[in-house]
N, C-alpha and C positions, 0 to 999 in steps of 0.2 A: 504493501498499501505505500504510498506517496507519504511522506513525511509529516505529522505534526508538527505545527511549530511552537517553539518553546524556548528557553533562557538557554538550553543545551543546543550549542549552534553546531552547523557545519562549515566547510571549510572551502578555502579559495585561491585563487591563484592570479597570475599575469602574465605578462610578454619577458620573453628571456631575456638574462641580460647577464653583465658578468657577477658571479657572489662577490659578496665586500670580503676584506679580507678579515684572518682572525682578530675578531677584538675590535675592529673597527666600531662595531656599534656600540659602544660603551665610551660614554663620556669619560675627556681626560681625566676629571676630578672625583671619579667614578660614584657621583651623588645620583645612583640610580634605587637605590636603596634604604629602607626605615634606619636608624641608627643603630637599633637592636633589631637583625636579623631573623632572630627566634619568634617575634613578636608575627605574625600571620595575619593580614589584614583579612582573611575570609579563608577557606581552608577548601569549599564545595563549589563546583560550578553555579548552582542558582546565589548563594554568596556572593562569589565574584561580581554578579550584576549590581550588588547591592552599591559599590564602587561608586558608581557613577558611570557617563557613555562611555562606552567602548570605543576603539579603535582597532579593526580589521588588520590585520599583517596577515597580507598570503603571498606562498612561494613561489616561484617563477623557475626551478630550475630542473622541473620533471620534462619530457616531452611534450610537445606541439598541443596534444589532444589533452593532455592531463592538466596541461598551464588553463587552458581555455574552460576545460570543466570547472576546475578550482573556482575561478576567476569567477565563473556566472553563479557555480552554488553560494558562494559570500556574497554577492549581489543579490540576491534573493534573498536572503537573510536580513541582510543590511535593509534593503527599501521594506521591507516587510516588519522589519523589529525595531529596528534605529537609524530609520533614515537621516538623523541628523549625523551619523557617525562616520569618520574618515577610513577611507580602506585605502592602506598603504602596502607597495608590494615590499618584498624582503628585503631589495638592494637600494630601498628606500632609508633605512634607517642606518645613518652612520655617525650618531650623534648621540646623545641621548635618547631615551623612548618615548614614545607616547604612554598617555595617560591608560590606566588599562588596557592592555594589550591582550588582545585573542588571535594567539600564532595559528596556524592553517599550516597541517603537513609535517612530516617527518625529515630528516636531515639530506633525503634522496631526493625531494621536489621542494625544498625550502633552504635558502644560504642563508638565512640569518638562524636558524636551528642548527647550522652545521658550521658555523664561527663558533658559536659558543656548545659545540659537542662534548669537547673534552672537560666543561666545567658542571654538564649535566649530570642530575644523579640518576642516569638514566640515558640508553642508546635504543634508537629508533630509528631504521632504516629499510629499503626495500628487504621485504623477506624475513626480516628476526626483530624480536624487540628483547632486552636485556635489560633488567630492573631489579633493583633488589640482589635477590641472590637466585635468578630464576631468569631464564630464557625460553620465551615462546618464537618457535618458528612457523613459516607459511604466510600467503599474499592476503588472507584474510583476516587481520587482527587489528584491532584499533584500541588508541591508548587517550582517553580523556579524563586529565588533571587538573590541577592548576597547582602550578611548578611553584614551588619558595623561589623569596628571591633568594640573591647571593650578592654581597656585601663586593661594588666593583665590579661583578660582572655582568646582572642582569637583574632585572627588578621581577616581583612577583606578574607572573604571565597565564593566559589559559591556554592551554593548548589542545587542538584537537589534530590528531595524526591515524596514520594508520600505515600498516606493511606493504601495502598494494601501491600501485599508483594511478590515481594519485593516494588511493586507499581513504576518502574522504567521502564520499557520497552517502548522505541521507543517512550520518553521523552521529544526528540527533535524533534518531529513528525511536520510536514508542519504549521499544524493549530496550535499547540500552540506553536514553535520555533519562528513562525515569529512576534509576540508580544514579542517586548523587553522592556517592562516597568520594571523599579526594582523590581518589586512584581508582579507574577503572580500566579494565583489560575486559576489551569484548572481541566475539566471536561471530561466528556465523547465527548462533543461538541466543546471540545478549553477552550479559554481564559474565565472564569467566571466571576473575578474580578482580576480588576490590580491595581496598587497602587506605592506608595514611602514610601521610610523610610525618618522621621524626627529624626534627632541627635541632643539632648539638650546639653548644654555647659556640665555636667556630664558625656557623653560620653555614655549614655544609649540610643536607638533609637526606637520609636513608628510607628508604621504601620498607614499609612495614606489610605485607601483604598476605592476609588471609588464603586459607585452602580452598583450593578449584570449584568452581560447581560443578553438579554433574553433567556428564557427557555420557552416552551407549554406542553400541558400536553398531555400524551398517554393513549393508550388502553394495557391493559398487560394480553398476555397469555403466560403461562409455560407451556414446552415441554419436558419430559425425551425422547432424540431419542439415539438410537444405539439399539446394542441385544436383550437389556432387559428393562423392564418396569421401572426398580428401580435403582438408581444413581450404579455405578460399571465399573469396567474398561472397556473402550474401548465406555462407554457411554455420552451421555453430557447434560447437564441440562442447557436447552436454553428459555431465555427470549425474546420473541418475542413480538416489541412494535412500533405499529402504532398509526400515527396521529390523537387524538380523532376527528379531525375536516374531517376527509375521511370517506367516506360511508364506517360502516358498513360490508356490506355485498362484500364487497372487502378482509376483514382479511383473512376466512378461505382459499382462491386459493393463495393469495401470501404466507400465512405460507407454505402451501404445497410445493411450489416452494421452499422455503428457505432450507425448510425441505429436500427437496432433494438433494438441493446441500451439507447438512450438513452431510448426510448420506453417501456421496461419499466421503466427508473429513475424516470422521472416519474408512473408511473402508479401506482406503488407506496409512494413519497412522497409524492406530491399536494401540490407546493410550494403557497404561499397565495400568492408573489409571483413574478416573473420571474425567471431565474435564465442566466447567462452562460459559456462557460466555451470554452476551446482543446484541440482532439484533434489529438496530432499520429500518423500512423498511419503507422510505419515499414517501409520493404521487408520486414523481416525481422531478427532478432535480434542476426546479428552489428550491424547497423545502427545498432540502439537501443545496443546496447551501447557502440559507440564513442563514439557521440552523447552521449551522456547519462551512461555512468558505469555502468549498470545493465541487466544482461541479462536480469532478470525480462520474464515476458511481458505484464505491466504494471506502471505506477507512477504518481506520481500527483507535482506540485509544486505542493501546496494554496496557498502563499501568493499562486501565482500564477495561480492556479485553469485550469491545465492536467493532460491526462493525457497518457500515452506509451503505446502499446499497439503491435503488429506484426503485420502481417500473418498470420492462418494461420486453419484451421477454426474455433478458438473465440473466433472475434475477437467475435462479438456478445454471449454471453454473457459474458466479459472487460471487453468497453465498459460492460454495466450494471453488474459489481463497481466498474470504477475510476471510472465517472461519479458514483456512488453518493458518492465520499470531492470530490468535486468541488461537489457538489450541496447536499449537506449541511451543508457551512460557511457558507453562504450563506442559509440558512431554519431552520437548527437551531440550539442552543446546541454547545460541544465535548462531544465524549463522557469521561466520567468515566476509562475506560478503555480499554487496548487492546483487550478480550474485544468492548464493544459498539462500538468504533470499526471492529472487523474483521467484527464479527456483522454491522451490518445492512448491509453489504453483501455477504455471504453469501447472504443472507436476498434480498436484492434481486435478485441473480442466479440463485436458484431453486438454488442448489449451489458445489462447487469442486471445479477443477482439472477442468472437466470430466462431475464426477460428481454425481449431484441428491443434495439434503439427504438424499432417503431412504435412499440407500446405506450413510449412516453406522451404520443400525440394526443391533444387534449387534456391532457393531466398535467402538467406543469407551467407553471405561468414562466413567459417569458421574460428575463432582467435584460437591462445591458450589459455588454458582456464584459464592458470596463469595473462596472460595478463588484461583477464576482472574480476579477483578476485578483481582490484583496482577500481580507479576512472576511468578508460575506460568504466567502464558497463553506468555509469550514463551521459559518453558525447555521447553516441550513442544512436542513435534513438531508443525510446521506441519500436517503433512498431518492432524492429529488435534485440534487446538486450533482452527483457522480451521472446520471444518464443526460441532464442539461448538457457539462461537460463535455459528453462523446455525441452528442447533437450538434456543440461547438465546431467541433473538429472533421463531421463527418462533413457538414454544409462547408465547410473553408477547405475541407482538401477537395468538394467535389467541382466547388468555383474559383480555387487559384492554383491546386494540384500540392502535393504532397512536400515538392521542394520548397514552395514559400510559407508551407506553415511551417516546415523545418528549420528558413532561414530566419524567418520575419516573425513569427506570431507564433511562435514557441515561446523561445524566450521573453518575449513583452512583459513589463510591470504595465500598474496603471500610469504611469508617468508618461511611457515612451508607446501606450496601444494607439493613438494616432499615428505616430511616426510608423512603426511599422505595419500598419495597417495600406499607410501610402507605400511603402516597400515594396509590399507583399502583392500591390496593384488595385486596391480596395479601400473601403471609407470604413471609420467605424459603426455609420450610419447601416450601409449597406450590409455590412454583415449581421448587425443587429434585426434585421428587416428580413433576411434570410432566414437567420432562427427563429425570429417569430413564425413564418411561414411555414418552417417544417414540424414545428409542435403545436400547429394548429390541424 
């Protein structure tokens, strides 16, 4: 499901440039920290926001797609939650840090984190996180923490980082963000390990980590889905995982249904490059809720390129919907609004909650699209907001073509909607009228 907004934010990035010299981010007088570094201003993400208006610092040293994806993700959050905030590149920090910094990305995608890596109480880079006395490996891990200040090195800052590239897509999803411990290490199932920082008299922090959360074993089937048998444009390399305690004879029919949904998503989204992701098919809703903390029919951990569904009659359409949420981050920039983030998935699946898009006619009151690009989308009942979003995308694709929706409308915000419509070859009024006609 598209992320629900909270004060636990997602990550961002900008254009490429040379990383700063190690230590160049620190003011000459070292005046970056409280006189007593053991006195924390806050120690959790939600508490951090009580300090005042944040400044977003985005990494710019990933590949081109990573940089674009992180930048768009940060802009979405900034525009919806704190539009007064500034967004800076990692390479913009050449002296004292700005107030209340929120930093996005590990050392492999953020030059600022790379420049202070030797002084941090953890290491996070591509495929590996080392913190406290533990090392975690894999591309699907995330670290959410308020890093304690270290005198003369860096101030207290809020970090959202992952071991993937960029590793921060929808990092504030409900299954992760609802845990507001000082340290949260998450994987595809949600919070894996939580902990806290112990700051010594010398100002150096040490991580104290709890025991890992419960994880179970899975049977794995790997398939290439798409137009050809080997990886290539338009194809998906998919790992299907089914609970090892469930009947083996159910695997093939469940995978076949999920594969049909993925085939639909690939056909409609037409990726211009290979994509890859993991699908967990839980035996039932109770199992999914127990293992992930999310009892919904389906959801994604986008930073881990993973989707979770459970076996039921609507598995094919549900998988098409959720697969969209792990395919689009690999081929498109981030959506500028929840309306387009969910709308593209509803459109791909051809309906919502088992009902085709056409069933929304006469049941949903049309509203100006601009109004629904903001907080009104989440305030509306899901049974109305999601079909409305699907109709918006369906109308826009039919009228303007998928490329114009992807390149112009998909990333638009309330502030940029008029310009986005113009760039796509239409106007806001024309699209509103077309959507209203489709809903009659």
